[in-house]
Backbone as numpy.savetxt, mean C-alpha at the origin, in Angstrom:
# Nx Ny Nz CAx CAy CAz Cx Cy Cz
7.76 9.71 28.81 6.97 9.70 27.60 7.30 10.96 26.80
7.38 10.77 25.52 7.71 11.88 24.64 6.64 11.99 23.56
6.14 13.20 23.35 5.11 13.45 22.36 5.79 13.97 21.08
5.53 13.30 19.95 6.14 13.66 18.67 5.01 13.95 17.68
5.21 15.01 16.89 4.21 15.38 15.88 4.79 15.14 14.49
4.05 14.42 13.66 4.46 14.17 12.28 3.91 15.31 11.43
4.81 16.13 10.90 4.41 17.30 10.11 4.49 17.05 8.61
5.36 16.13 8.18 5.59 15.95 6.75 5.82 14.47 6.45
5.24 14.00 5.37 5.45 12.63 4.89 6.01 12.73 3.48
7.14 12.09 3.24 7.76 12.13 1.92 6.93 11.28 0.94
6.59 11.85 -0.20 5.73 11.16 -1.17 6.43 9.93 -1.74
7.74 10.01 -1.94 8.46 8.86 -2.49 8.49 7.70 -1.50
8.65 8.00 -0.22 8.68 6.92 0.77 7.30 6.30 0.96
6.24 7.11 0.87 4.90 6.54 1.00 4.56 5.67 -0.21
5.09 6.03 -1.38 4.91 5.19 -2.57 5.59 3.84 -2.36
6.81 3.85 -1.82 7.52 2.59 -1.57 6.78 1.73 -0.55
6.27 2.35 0.51 5.52 1.60 1.52 4.27 0.99 0.91
3.59 1.74 0.05 2.39 1.22 -0.61 2.72 0.01 -1.47
3.83 0.09 -2.21 4.24 -1.05 -3.03 4.57 -2.25 -2.16
5.28 -2.03 -1.05 5.61 -3.14 -0.15 4.36 -3.78 0.43
3.39 -2.97 0.80 2.16 -3.49 1.38 1.33 -4.23 0.33
1.38 -3.78 -0.92 0.56 -4.38 -1.97 1.21 -5.60 -2.62
2.41 -5.98 -2.20 3.07 -7.14 -2.80 2.26 -8.41 -2.55
1.78 -8.61 -1.34 1.04 -9.84 -1.02 -0.27 -9.93 -1.83
-1.11 -8.88 -1.89 -2.30 -8.99 -2.74 -1.96 -9.19 -4.22
-0.87 -8.57 -4.70 -0.49 -8.76 -6.10 -0.09 -10.20 -6.37
0.64 -10.81 -5.44 1.04 -12.21 -5.61 -0.19 -13.11 -5.59
-1.14 -12.83 -4.71 -2.38 -13.63 -4.66 -3.14 -13.50 -5.98
-3.22 -12.29 -6.52 -3.91 -12.10 -7.80 -3.19 -12.85 -8.92
-1.87 -12.83 -8.90 -1.12 -13.55 -9.93 -1.32 -15.06 -9.83
-1.37 -15.57 -8.60 -1.62 -17.01 -8.42 -3.02 -17.37 -8.90
-4.01 -16.53 -8.60 -5.36 -16.76 -9.11 -5.39 -16.74 -10.63
-4.63 -15.83 -11.23 -4.54 -15.77 -12.68 -3.94 -17.03 -13.27
-2.89 -17.55 -12.62 -2.29 -18.80 -13.09 -3.26 -19.97 -12.97
-4.01 -20.01 -11.88 -5.01 -21.08 -11.70 -6.07 -21.00 -12.78
-6.54 -19.78 -13.06 -7.56 -19.61 -14.10 -7.02 -19.99 -15.47
-5.76 -19.63 -15.75 -5.17 -20.01 -17.03 -5.01 -21.52 -17.16
-4.70 -22.19 -16.07 -4.54 -23.64 -16.14 -5.88 -24.35 -16.30
-6.97 -23.72 -15.85 -8.30 -24.32 -15.96 -9.05 -23.89 -17.22
-8.42 -23.07 -18.05 -9.15 -22.45 -19.16 -9.02 -23.20 -20.48
-8.92 -24.50 -20.45 -8.78 -25.27 -21.68 -10.02 -25.16 -22.58
-11.21 -25.22 -21.99 -12.42 -25.18 -22.79 -13.05 -23.79 -22.84
-12.82 -22.98 -21.85 -13.53 -21.71 -21.74 -12.59 -20.54 -22.06
-12.79 -19.87 -23.20 -11.91 -18.74 -23.54 -12.12 -17.52 -22.63
-13.32 -17.40 -22.06 -13.56 -16.27 -21.15 -12.71 -16.40 -19.89
-12.53 -17.62 -19.43 -11.70 -17.86 -18.25 -10.24 -17.53 -18.55
-9.81 -17.77 -19.78 -8.44 -17.43 -20.18 -8.23 -15.91 -20.16
-9.23 -15.17 -20.63 -9.13 -13.70 -20.63 -9.07 -13.17 -19.20
-9.94 -13.69 -18.34 -9.94 -13.26 -16.94 -8.62 -13.66 -16.27
-8.09 -14.82 -16.60 -6.81 -15.26 -16.03 -5.67 -14.34 -16.44
-5.66 -13.91 -17.70 -4.61 -12.98 -18.16 -4.75 -11.63 -17.47
-5.99 -11.19 -17.29 -6.22 -9.92 -16.59 -5.72 -10.01 -15.15
-6.01 -11.12 -14.47 -5.55 -11.28 -13.09 -4.04 -11.46 -13.02
-3.47 -12.12 -14.01 -2.03 -12.38 -13.98 -1.22 -11.13 -14.28
-1.65 -10.33 -15.24 -0.87 -9.17 -15.67 -1.55 -7.85 -15.31
-2.82 -7.74 -15.61 -3.51 -6.46 -15.49 -3.71 -5.97 -14.08
-4.15 -6.84 -13.19 -4.46 -6.40 -11.83 -3.22 -5.94 -11.06
-2.09 -6.63 -11.11 -0.90 -6.09 -10.42 -0.46 -4.74 -10.98
-0.51 -4.58 -12.29 -0.14 -3.29 -12.89 -1.14 -2.22 -12.47
-2.42 -2.56 -12.50 -3.47 -1.64 -12.07 -3.26 -1.23 -10.62
-2.89 -2.19 -9.77 -2.65 -1.91 -8.36 -1.54 -0.90 -8.18
-0.43 -1.07 -8.89 0.70 -0.15 -8.77 0.34 1.21 -9.36
-0.32 1.22 -10.50 -0.63 2.47 -11.19 -1.69 3.29 -10.45
-2.63 2.64 -9.79 -3.69 3.36 -9.09 -3.31 3.66 -7.64
-2.92 2.64 -6.87 -2.67 2.84 -5.44 -1.40 3.65 -5.17
-0.39 3.54 -6.01 0.82 4.32 -5.81 0.57 5.82 -5.87
0.03 6.33 -6.99 -0.27 7.77 -7.05 -1.33 8.22 -6.04
-2.30 7.35 -5.72 -3.29 7.72 -4.72 -2.65 7.92 -3.35
-1.70 7.06 -2.99 -1.03 7.23 -1.71 -0.16 8.47 -1.72
0.47 8.78 -2.87 1.27 10.00 -2.96 0.38 11.23 -2.85
-0.80 11.19 -3.47 -1.74 12.30 -3.36 -2.21 12.47 -1.92
-2.46 11.37 -1.24 -2.87 11.42 0.16 -1.78 12.04 1.02
-0.51 11.66 0.77 0.61 12.26 1.52 0.71 13.75 1.24
0.51 14.16 0.00 0.58 15.57 -0.35 -0.52 16.36 0.36
-1.74 15.80 0.37 -2.85 16.46 1.06 -2.57 16.54 2.56
-2.05 15.45 3.13 -1.70 15.45 4.55 -0.68 16.53 4.86
0.36 16.65 4.02 1.39 17.67 4.24 0.80 19.07 4.21
-0.10 19.33 3.28 -0.72 20.65 3.19 -1.60 20.94 4.42
-2.37 19.94 4.84 -3.27 20.14 5.98 -2.53 20.15 7.31
-1.45 19.37 7.43 -0.73 19.32 8.70 0.00 20.63 8.98
0.42 21.33 7.94 1.06 22.62 8.18 0.04 23.67 8.61
-1.20 23.47 8.24 -2.25 24.44 8.59 -2.91 24.10 9.93
-3.23 22.82 10.15 -3.99 22.41 11.33 -3.18 21.63 12.35
-1.98 21.24 12.03 -1.18 20.41 12.93 -1.18 18.97 12.46
-0.10 18.29 12.76 0.06 16.92 12.27 -0.41 15.88 13.28
-0.19 14.65 12.91 -0.52 13.51 13.75 0.44 13.46 14.93
-0.09 13.31 16.15 0.75 13.25 17.34 0.87 11.81 17.80
2.10 11.41 18.09 2.40 10.07 18.55 3.09 10.17 19.90
2.73 9.31 20.83 3.33 9.30 22.15 4.35 8.16 22.19
5.62 8.50 22.40 6.70 7.52 22.43 7.18 7.33 23.87
7.59 6.10 24.18 8.16 5.86 25.51 9.46 5.10 25.35
10.36 5.29 26.29 11.62 4.57 26.29 11.43 3.20 26.92
12.30 2.26 26.56 12.23 0.93 27.18 12.56 1.00 28.65
13.41 1.93 29.06 13.78 2.07 30.46 12.56 2.42 31.31
11.66 3.25 30.79 10.46 3.60 31.53 9.57 2.39 31.74
9.50 1.50 30.76 8.70 0.29 30.89 9.30 -0.68 31.89
10.63 -0.73 31.96 11.31 -1.64 32.88 11.17 -1.18 34.32
11.10 0.13 34.56 10.99 0.65 35.92 9.63 0.41 36.53
8.59 0.25 35.71 7.23 0.07 36.24 6.99 -1.30 36.72
């Protein structure tokens, strides 16, 4: 078993991971927006909400969650240098096979 400490997280890589993780919710929001737009023949309020879900929510997700995750990584980097980082215990496959 090997103990590894994570001392630094790259802000650009955490932004990419956040975007990858948020792809599925963004697609769901876009599908909901399309459904609302297709049902909005009589109701103009439903058309506005559909456009917001189709365009606004995915953009909002990227604009808000991306910088928030980068800020979180920056705070983690500052605190991990002062208090220590996250420790992970790694094991080799050979050790698992011997047991």
